[in-house]
N, C-alpha and C positions, 0 to 999 in steps of 0.2 A: 774618176768614176762618175757616171751620170746620176743625177738626182732622181730617185725612184718616183718622187712626186711629179717631176716633169714628164716622166714616161707615162704615168697614169693619165695626166692631163691630155697628152697627145693622142691617146687611144679612146678617150671618152667622146661619144657622139652625142650631139644635141638631140633631145627628145622632140619627136614630131608634135606639132600643135594639133589639137582636135579640129575637125572640120567646122568652119564657122557657119552658122545658120541663124535665121531670125526665129526666135522662140515663139513669138505670137503667130507667125505664119505657120509654123510647124503645128502648133496647137489647133489652129483652125483646120488644117488638113486632117489632123487626127479626129477632130469633131465630125467632119464629113464622112470619114470612114466608119466610125462607130455608129453614126446616125444611119448609114446605109446598110451596114452589116450586122449591127447589134454587138454587144460585148463579146459574147462567146464565138460569134461567127467571124470576128476579126482576128486575123493571124498577125504575128509579129512581122512576117514577110510583107504583108500588105501595108503595115504601118511604116516600115522602113522605106518602101517604095513611094508611098504617098508623101512622107515627110522629107524624103531625099537625104536621109542620114542613116548611119548604121546603128545596130543595136546598142553598142556601148555609149554612143552619143545620146540615144533616147533615154537610156537608164541614167546617165549622168545629169541630163536636163530635167527629166520628169519622174524618175524612179521606175518602178516596174509597170507592166501593162495596166494593172488595176489602178494605180495612182494616176497614170496618164488618162484613163477613162474618167476618173473622178474630176480631174481638172477640165477635161473636155465637157463633161456634164455641167459643171458650174458655169462654164462659158455659154453653154446652150441655154440654161435657165435664165442667166442674166442678159443674154443677147437675143437670139431669135425668138425664144419663147417668153420673153418678158411681158408680153401682152396678157398672159395668164394672171399675172398679179395686177397689172394696170387696169383691167376691166372692172375690178372691185370698186373703182372710184365713180362708176356710173351712178346716176341719181336714184334709180329704182332697181329693185332686185331683178325684175324682168329685163331691164336694159342691160344689167350686168350679164345675164345669161345669154341674151341675144347677141351682145357684142362678143362674148366669149366664143359662142358657136360659129358665128359668121366669120370672125377672124380666124378661127381654127380651120374652117373650110378653105379660106384663101391660103393659109399657111401650109396646110397638108398637101395642097395641090400645086404649090409653087414649083414651077419648072426649074428654077435656079437652085433649089435645095433638094435633098432627098425627101421622098414622100413620107407622110405620117409623122408621128411624134417619136422623138428619139427615146424618151423614157418608156413609152409603151412598147416600142419595137425591141428595145434592149431587154426588157423584163420578160417578154414572150420567148426570147431565144436563149435565156439563161437555163443551164442545166444544173445538175448536182454539184459540178465542180466550180460553180460560180454563185454559191449560196450567199456569200457576203455581199456581192454586188447586187444580187436580186433583192435582198432585204433592204439595201440602201435605196433602190429604185422604188420599192413598195413604200418606204418611208416618205419619199418625195411625193408620191401620189396621195398618201394619207394626209400629208400636210396641206396640200392644195384642196383636198376635200374639206378638211377642218376649217380652212379659210372661207370656203363657201358657206359652211354651217354658221360661222360667226356672222357673215354678211347677211344671211337669211334671218338669223335671230334679231339682228339690228333692224331689218325691214319689218319684222313683226312688231317690234317696239314702236316703230315710226308709223305703223298702220298701213304699211305698203304691202304686206302679205297677210292673208287671213290667219288668225290666231290658231286655227286648227291644223295648219300646215306643219308637218313633221320636217324640220329643217335638215335633219340627218338623212332622211329618206330622199328628200329633194336634192340634196348635194350628191348623194350616191347616184341618183337618176341622171343628173347632169354629167357627172364624171363618166358614167357608163355610155352615154351618148357620145361624149367626146372621144373616149377610147375606141368605141365602135367605128367612128368616123376615121380615126387614125388607121385602123386595120383595113377599112374599105379603101382608103387612099393608097395604102401600100399594095393593094391588090388591083389598082388601076382605076378606081372610081374618079370621075371628073369633078371639077369644082361645082358644076351645076347639080350633079347628083348629091354631093355633100351638102350643098345649100338646101336641097329638098329635104334631106334628113333633118337638118337644123330647123327648117320651117315646120315640119311635122311635130317635132319635139316642143316647139314654142306654142303650137296650137293646144297642147295639153297643159299649158301654164295654169296654175291654180288661181281662181278668182273668187271674190266674195259672193 
């Protein structure tokens, strides 16, 4: 009589291996899709096509769409948009804002990447079904405004900004210009047009 264990082994088929892919390349592809389409405007079908892997592989590697967006956003902030943090090291507050806006003009109009700011674009396209993501994006924007407030307060202590300047209002003004430039870029504004906006904003810089 044949051993039942032997029979079981003979009919057991090896499991197929998941499709191999480079996770860093896949995350970069996801970043570009979210940057172009926004969070809510991006479908899983577009992600699977861009990443070149199926839904189960995406879920296994990154979790759900929301978690994939978070990872792509972190990559964006630490990579392409890192200049937002780096400009704070400029000597004067005016140089900080000048560098910020001029680099933003170049960044938003770069032909090699999607137009505008990923954070601004994603926040604008979020609906009621994406409340959590929208709140996280708002938190990102609030943090960078707060970092400008802190930099302007330091400038006042150093005598670089007039004491009567309201750092919070100035930071909000700079953020509004930046976000407006992003929207203009996504609507087709050229680098020269964005630089003109930055130049006009800098002409209103507070002086003693």
